[in-house]
Residue, then its C-alpha position, 0 to 999 in steps of 0.5 A: x172151851x172159853x174163859x169167861x168173866x161173869x159179874x153179878x150185881x147186889x140185887x142178883x145176890x141180895x138174898x140166900x135164894x138168889x145166891x143159890x140161883x146164881x150158883x146154879x147158873x155158874x155151875x151150868x156155865x162151868x159144866x159146858x167146859x168153860x173156865x170161869x171167874x165170877x165177880x160179885x157185888x155186896x148183897x142188896x143194900x149192904x153198902x148203903x147200910x154200912x154208909x148209914x152206920x158210918x154216918x151215925x158215927x161221924x158226919x165226915x168219916x175218914x176215907x181210909x176207914x170207909x174203904x175198910x168198912x165198905x170192902x167187907x160187904x163184898x167179902x160176905x157175898x163171895x164167901x156165901x157164893x163160893x160155899x153155894x158152889x161147893x154144895x153143888x159139887x163145883x170146886x170154887x174159891x173166894x178171893x178178895x181184890x188184894x188176894x187176886x192182885x188188883x193194885x190201885x192208885x192211893x185214892x181212897x173211895x175213888x181209886x183207879x186200877x193200875x195193874x192186875x197180877x193174874x197169876x193166882x187166878x190162873x193157878x186156881x183156874x188151872x186146878x179146875x176151880x171157879x174163882x169168885x172175886x170181890x168186886x169194887x176193891x183193891x190195894x194201893x200198896x202191896x207192902x202196906x196192904x192199904x185197902x181201897x175201893x173204886x167208887x160207884x159202879x166199881x164191881x163192873x170196873x173190876x170185872x172188865x179189868x180182870x177180863x182184860x188182864x186175863x185176856x178172857x174171851x168175853x165179859x158177861x154183866x148180869x143185871x136186873x133187866x134183860x140187857x140195854x134198853x132204849x130208855x129207862x123202863x121205869x119211866x117208859x113202859x114199852x122201852x125195847x131191848x137192843x141186841x147190840x150197841x157200840x162202846x161209844x154209844x154206851x159211854x154216852x148212855x152210861x154218862x147220862x145216868x143209865x145204870x146198867x153199866x158204869x162208864x169206867x167199865x165201858x172205857x176199859x172194854x173199848x180200850x182193850x177190845x174186850x167183848x162185853x155182854x149185858x144179860x139178865x140174872x133171871x132169864x136165858x135171854x141173849x142180852x145186849x152185845x156192847x161192840x168194841x173196836x178191834x183191840x189195839x196193842x196196849x200195855x196192862x200197866x196203868x190199866x185205868x190210867x190209860x192215855x185220856x186222848x187217842x187222837x186229834x181230829x180235824x174237819x176243814x169242811x165247816x161253815x157256821x150260821x148264827x140266828x141271833x135274838x130268836x124268841x125264847x118259846x117252844x117250837x122255834x128250834x123245831x121250825x128252823x131245823x124242820x125247814x133245814x131237814x126238808x132241804x136234806x142238809x147235813x147239820x153237824x154242831x148245833x148250839x143254843x145258848x142261855x136265854x137273854x131277855x126272853x131271846x135266844x141264839x142258835x148256831x149250827x155248822x154245815x158243809x161249806x158248799x151248803x152254807x148259802x142254802x142253809x143261810x137262805x133257809x134261815x133267812x126265810x124262816x125268820x119272819x115265821x118265828x115271830x118277833x121277840x118281846x124285847x124290841x130294844x134288844x134288836x130284831x132276830x138276825x141271821x149271820x153266816x160266818x164269812x171267814x172259813x172255820x175248822x173243827x178240831x177235836x180230841x177223842x178217846x175213851x179215857x176222858x171220862x171223869x177227868x175234868x182236866x182233859x178239856x181244860x188242857x185242850x182249852x189252854x193249849x189253844x189259848x197258849x197258841x193264841x187261838x180263839x174258840x168260837x164254838x164248843x161241843x162236848x161228849x163223853x168220847x170227844x171235845x170239839x172246838x170251832x176255830x178260824x180255818x187258818x189256825x187249824x194246822x197249828x191247833x192240831x200240831x199243838x194238841x198232838x204235842x200236848x196229848x202225845x198222839x198222832x192226828x187222825x182224821x178217822x172217826x173213833x166210833x166203833x163200827x156197827x153192822x146196823x147203824x141206827x139214827x137213834x138207838x136210845x133216849x136218856x134222861x138226866x135229872x141230876x144236873x145243874x146249870x151254871x151261867x157266867x155272864x160277860x166273859x172277855x172274848x179272848x184266848x185263854x178265858x175258857x182255859x182259866x175258867x175250866x182249869x179252876x173247876x178241874x183243880x177242884x175235880x169238878x167234871x163239866x158236861x155240856x158246855x155252851x158259849x153264846x154267839x152274841x157279843x157285848x161291848x162292856x167298857x170297850x171289851x168284847x164279851x160273851x156268856x158261857x153256860x155249862x152243866x155239872x152234877x147237882x152235888x158240885x154246883x154250889x162248889x163250882x159257883x163259889x170257885x168262879x165267884x171268887x175268881x171273877x174280880x181277877x179274871x173279869x167276868x160278871x154274874x155267876x148263877x146256878x139253876x138246879x131245876x133242870x133236866x137234860x134229855x138226849x138221843x144217842x145213835x152212831x148213825x145219826x150223822x148219816x140221817x139228816x133231820x134227827x135234830x128236827x124230829x127231836x125238837x118237833x117232839x118237844x114242841x108238840x108238848x109245849x116244852x121249851x128248850x133252854x139249851x142245845x148241844x150236839x156231837x156226832x152221836x148225841x143230841x142233848x136239850x136242857x129243859x125244865x125239870x118238871x117236863x123231863x119225863x114228858x120230854x123223854x116219853x115224847x122223844x122215845x115215841x117220835x123215834x118209834x123205839x117202843x117194843x111190844x114186850x113190857x120189861x119188868x124191872x125187879x123192885 
């Protein structure tokens, strides 16, 4: 029949009764004639308990010993599940990560998979056994047998990697919920089950905190064209298919160290409009983009920078033939937005970019968790003497707007840096039913850093994000202000970005230390923020998505602090206390609610 890899998380095997239920499900699948590999996490909160024990011994436990300790959790669950299968009459064998040949890089507690030798698994499958594999673990050295763990979401990663190595027919991820939902059902009771989602959409949702699938697992599925299904451990519902693009020839060696960038893309049909010194209050973005949506104008990038003196700047791009119409709409709406509370800063103003601009992008699933990729892009442009005007980031793409005359040179240099051929084709996975918005996500675990008065010249962004990359700090949303200041004869701009809260203080220390040498000003941190995002592969073909999102926030008097967009995602930073309200308002606005209430086990 089929070769299937199934993965069961910690809650699915949290008790003996649940292990027995999983065993019955596995036997049912095997009896249909399928060959089966089952990847299992540690039981319930076992890993948390082991971490607590280690902390009682040492405040900073040795990473090698932590891997030795944490890898024991999965060994308990695979042995028990194998026993349960044998009791049901199904031949089975449990194997650790090392025993199935999962070889990783030598990075304790956060290793990436280099290769998998499927020989032993294939031998056991050929003998009629179900192979039960410990997720989350491997070995860094086949001779020294150094045990490593893969970090958070490691069992998802193990399962999809094994499926890719075996060239399985599909990989099934069993979890607490019946599939992938339009939002977190613990926050929105009427969240709806999706029957399918593209890999790119799933990468965005996973990176925004959706815990159903880990981004690294989705990355492998996309890179190797592995069919992926998310299902419930407690029902026979069909779940959600994660749609992968057609598989491209790709070696299994360096499995998780695949090239970070697959393509360099460019778009010369871009024109920019900036609105400067707008009042910083709820409803401004909603009125602006509502007026633009009424004209049926397609907006590509939208960027709202950090506030300055109770005013904000908003910049966006449209197609070149829409520039005059977009500028006229912006000019007409300015009086309705009201005056700002700091007249000395100047009145609101609309500026159309006079020089032709281009958007250049690097794209690929391998950028996840690799902070050096964006920094390398900025450095490449800086070394070529190309100044960046706008920056847009997502999990699968980083885009910059530049002067159009620099486009050919930028593409050539980026292709050289990342060793790819340029491709104007979008990398989004095709979907039979592209939706403008598939899901809404809330991330309350981020902090915003703002840096004032960076010199406006090539190389500054490269140095800034290079410093963070050296500390392995991943940056999420990046916003460069459109307003320039003249400081002692030097043109400067502000820049803001978000990082995980756990990295915020370290990032601030690094940037403050570099300020005297590199010439920027104050570095501030705000941890009281939340980022709410809409994700959908069809939004680029549906003008008005941004306007609807901003209007939903405006109706609840939620002020937008930052805006950043990509082709398939729009994100707004809001006050942390308003995060859940924002999530619910946007979910309702896009009519994503279902009729069935999804129950999430405690």
